[in-house]
C-alpha positions in Angstrom: -17.6 -13.6 13.7 -16.4 -10.7 15.7 -18.3 -10.1 19.0 -18.3 -7.1 21.4 -17.5 -8.3 24.9 -16.9 -6.5 28.2 -14.9 -7.6 31.3 -17.1 -8.1 34.2 -16.1 -9.8 37.4 -13.0 -11.1 35.8 -14.9 -12.8 33.0 -15.6 -11.7 29.4 -19.3 -11.4 28.7 -20.8 -10.6 25.2 -22.8 -7.5 24.9 -25.6 -6.5 22.5 -23.5 -3.6 21.1 -22.5 -3.6 17.3 -18.7 -3.8 16.6 -18.7 -0.1 15.4 -20.3 1.1 18.8 -18.4 -1.3 21.0 -17.0 0.4 24.1 -15.4 -2.9 25.5 -13.2 -5.4 23.7 -13.8 -6.9 20.3 -13.3 -10.7 20.2 -12.2 -12.2 16.9 -12.1 -15.8 15.7 -8.6 -17.0 14.7 -9.4 -16.7 10.8 -10.5 -13.1 11.2 -7.4 -12.4 13.4 -5.1 -13.9 10.6 -6.8 -11.8 8.0 -6.4 -8.6 10.2 -2.7 -9.3 10.5 -2.2 -10.0 6.7 -4.1 -6.8 5.8 -2.3 -4.6 8.3 1.1 -5.9 7.5 0.7 -5.0 3.9 0.7 -1.3 4.8 2.9 -1.4 7.9 6.1 0.7 7.3 7.8 -1.0 10.2 7.9 -4.3 8.2 10.0 -2.9 5.4 13.7 -2.2 6.4 15.6 1.1 5.4 17.6 -0.6 2.5 14.6 -2.1 1.0 12.7 1.2 1.2 15.5 3.1 -0.4 15.6 0.5 -3.3 11.9 0.8 -3.8 12.1 4.6 -4.1 15.1 4.6 -6.4 13.4 2.1 -8.5 10.3 4.1 -8.8 12.2 7.3 -9.4 14.6 5.8 -11.9 11.6 4.2 -13.8 10.0 7.7 -14.4 13.4 9.3 -15.3 14.3 6.4 -17.7 10.9 6.6 -19.5 11.2 10.4 -19.9 14.6 10.2 -21.3 13.9 7.3 -23.8 10.7 9.1 -25.0 12.6 12.4 -25.4 15.4 10.6 -27.4 12.7 9.0 -29.7 11.0 12.3 -30.2 14.3 13.9 -31.2 15.0 11.3 -33.7 11.4 11.3 -35.2 11.4 15.1 -35.4 14.8 15.0 -37.1 13.1 13.3 -40.2 10.4 16.0 -40.6 10.2 17.8 -43.8 11.0 21.1 -42.3 14.5 20.0 -41.6 15.2 19.2 -45.2 17.2 22.0 -46.9 17.2 21.8 -50.8 
C-alpha cells in the first residue's frame, strides 16, 4: 500500500496525509511500482521508435483508405445492376 512519507533528519517518516494531499514523498511497494511501470509504459511515446510509429500510422491510414475504396467498388457494382440502368 502506498504511504506518504517525509524526509526528517535524514530518515523517512510516515505522515497521516492521504496520497492525494501528500506534500512529501510517496513510498510504494514493489508490486505497486511494477504496476505503475507497466501502466505508464503503455502510453509512453519514447518507448516506440520512429520506424514503428511510422508503420503504425501508415497501417491505420491505409486501413481506412482501403475500406473506403472497397466499399466504393462494391457500391458501384451493386448500383450497376439497378433497374434504372436497364435500357429496353
